[in-house]
C-alpha positions as MATLAB code, in Angstrom:
seq = 'MNSFFAMMSRMKYIDRWALMRNSRKENLSEHSLEVSMIAHALAVIGNSCLGKHLDARKAAVLGMYHDATEIITGDMPTPVKYYNARIKDTYKDIEHRAAQTLISMLPEQMQDAYREIFEEQEEDAYLWKLVKAADKLSAYIKCVEEEQAGNREFVSAKAMALNHIQKMNLPETGLFLEYFIDAYGKNLDELTGGES';
ca = [
       0.017    0.207   -0.189;
       1.211    3.522   -1.258;
       0.082    6.079    1.309;
       2.093    9.216    0.764;
      -0.338   10.996   -0.325;
      -3.352    9.716    1.844;
      -1.064   11.345    4.989;
      -0.224   14.307    2.910;
      -4.186   14.953    2.682;
      -4.125   14.776    6.610;
      -2.513   18.958    7.096;
      -5.394   19.590    6.784;
      -5.816   17.786   10.353;
      -2.667   19.716   12.115;
      -3.967   23.871   12.882;
      -0.917   25.743   14.204;
      -0.455   28.196   16.346;
      -1.811   25.974   19.117;
      -0.368   28.117   22.221;
      -2.539   30.839   20.951;
      -5.900   32.652   21.182;
      -6.922   32.575   17.930;
      -9.587   34.618   15.826;
      -9.101   32.336   12.875;
      -7.728   28.825   13.381;
      -4.886   27.613   10.701;
      -4.294   24.287    9.431;
      -1.092   22.989    8.088;
      -2.248   22.845    4.521;
      -3.441   26.185    4.506;
       0.342   26.980    5.670;
       2.005   25.248    2.874;
       0.041   26.441    0.266;
       1.036   30.114    1.750;
       4.552   29.412    1.948;
       4.606   27.937   -0.979;
       3.290   30.695   -3.540;
       5.884   33.160   -1.295;
       8.619   31.042   -1.611;
       7.953   30.960   -5.334;
       7.263   35.156   -5.365;
      10.964   35.405   -3.524;
      12.622   33.151   -6.263;
      10.545   35.557   -8.844;
      11.572   38.652   -7.159;
      15.703   37.353   -7.098;
      15.132   36.571  -10.812;
      13.015   39.643  -11.523;
      14.499   42.294   -9.235;
      17.973   41.457   -8.446;
      19.232   39.439  -11.768;
      19.330   35.830  -10.220;
      19.021   32.566  -11.986;
      17.106   30.896   -9.115;
      14.156   27.736  -10.118;
      11.087   29.609   -8.867;
       9.375   26.102   -9.175;
      11.660   24.480   -7.283;
      11.383   27.006   -4.550;
       7.624   26.822   -4.483;
       7.826   22.699   -3.965;
       9.931   22.920   -1.212;
       7.275   25.346    0.389;
       5.155   23.517   -0.271;
       6.417   20.337    1.408;
       8.477   22.381    3.893;
       6.191   21.173    7.292;
       5.162   17.950    5.850;
       6.942   15.731    8.630;
       4.358   18.170   11.529;
       1.671   15.084    9.811;
       3.827   12.920   12.332;
       5.103   14.623   14.698;
       2.224   17.846   15.506;
       3.237   21.356   15.385;
       5.778   22.127   17.704;
       5.752   25.766   18.694;
       8.634   27.419   18.478;
       9.786   28.496   22.220;
       9.596   24.958   22.685;
      11.601   23.341   19.363;
      13.745   26.153   20.047;
      14.199   26.594   23.599;
      17.627   25.253   24.110;
      20.636   23.178   21.807;
      19.672   19.850   22.918;
      15.617   20.026   22.151;
      16.362   21.374   18.765;
      19.186   18.617   17.558;
      16.402   16.057   18.926;
      13.548   17.603   16.825;
      15.994   17.745   13.960;
      16.235   13.798   14.651;
      13.043   13.146   15.128;
      12.285   15.379   11.896;
      14.143   13.758    9.449;
      12.888   10.000   11.127;
       8.885   11.606   10.526;
      10.296   12.461    6.984;
      12.084    8.754    5.751;
       8.714    6.893    7.445;
       6.605    9.600    4.557;
       9.176    8.927    1.766;
       8.503    5.042    2.930;
       5.019    5.409    1.791;
       5.976    5.782   -2.132;
       6.994    3.372   -4.448;
      10.440    2.695   -4.841;
      11.308    4.668   -8.114;
       9.691    7.603   -6.672;
      11.493    8.094   -3.170;
      14.617    9.413   -5.153;
      12.234   12.791   -6.252;
      10.792   12.732   -3.116;
      13.892   12.732   -1.063;
      15.156   15.392   -3.071;
      12.329   17.385   -1.307;
      12.771   16.198    1.859;
      15.738   16.536    3.024;
      17.949   19.651    1.941;
      20.341   19.095   -1.033;
      23.489   21.814   -0.556;
      22.736   22.975   -4.280;
      19.609   24.477   -3.088;
      20.443   25.647    0.351;
      19.816   29.313   -1.014;
      16.252   27.873   -2.376;
      15.958   26.557    1.377;
      16.957   30.236    2.183;
      13.892   31.390    1.097;
      11.360   29.069    1.882;
      13.113   29.187    5.666;
      11.972   32.822    4.667;
       8.896   32.456    3.543;
       7.875   30.260    6.393;
       8.624   33.709    8.447;
       6.520   35.701    6.322;
       3.529   33.722    6.464;
       3.856   33.564   10.395;
       4.492   37.400    9.440;
       0.819   37.681    7.829;
      -0.833   35.248   10.356;
       0.258   37.974   12.759;
      -0.677   41.040   10.370;
      -4.000   39.479    9.758;
      -4.396   39.054   13.501;
      -4.150   42.314   14.561;
      -6.449   43.187   11.845;
      -9.155   41.777   13.505;
      -8.604   42.807   16.447;
      -6.497   40.499   18.690;
      -3.833   41.672   20.865;
      -2.534   37.650   21.580;
       0.079   38.126   18.315;
       1.412   41.704   18.895;
       4.922   40.650   20.464;
       4.663   37.142   17.702;
       4.548   39.946   14.941;
       7.522   41.835   15.469;
       9.648   38.110   16.953;
       8.699   37.704   13.734;
       9.264   41.062   11.832;
      12.997   41.059   13.569;
      13.748   37.293   12.104;
      13.095   38.243    8.411;
      15.241   41.290    9.065;
      17.919   39.040   10.843;
      18.055   36.896    7.747;
      19.350   39.532    5.722;
      17.486   38.212    2.447;
      17.278   41.218   -0.609;
      14.456   39.142   -1.752;
      12.432   39.673    1.829;
      12.881   43.247    1.689;
      11.033   43.392   -1.604;
       8.362   41.697   -0.584;
       7.657   43.392    2.433;
       8.067   46.381    0.277;
       6.037   45.255   -2.755;
       3.366   43.125   -0.750;
       3.087   43.636    3.067;
       0.964   46.245    3.210;
      -2.271   44.954    1.205;
      -2.443   41.950    4.130;
      -4.386   45.124    6.402;
      -6.525   46.162    3.595;
     -10.154   44.868    3.408;
     -12.214   43.135    0.312;
     -12.791   46.897   -0.865;
      -9.709   48.680   -0.794;
      -7.760   44.910   -2.451;
     -10.266   45.597   -5.507;
     -10.872   48.956   -5.413;
     -14.358   48.828   -5.022;
     -16.366   50.652   -2.584;
     -18.122   49.964    0.732;
];
């Protein structure tokens, strides 16, 4: 039995931000799509605005599967995951084992193609940086949306996410913030130019 895609479909059951009061719940499937789109956009920004030659499609695929191991591990809250080096290393090992379990659910002839997605390859190091930046941008966007809904629970998380994005020092993220982030605070009429 090849259960890989049935397992992937379970991403919708993994809720994120478990330690926070949410005005709207976000699941892993939604988050992965957003990270995929943002990672793709960051690579396109790198190519079109910064003269780079990045594989935007691959960035999107890496983003799509970047947290897939959480189907097995669950979403470990960031303060716990990075509490100290020992916990961080242990969790990395658990993620690696979860990835191997997921890959084993594919037909053998497909496994190498997915291993390239689940295991960071040296030649994709910059794309993985963009995926990690996309993950932080997604977190920042969630905080903006929660704040817009009047939920002050995410105020400090928003500041921390922005600080982390800025520390990554990637020109693509600076341009994404400049070009796109203000729109996330708008309502539908403002986004479409319609009248209320």
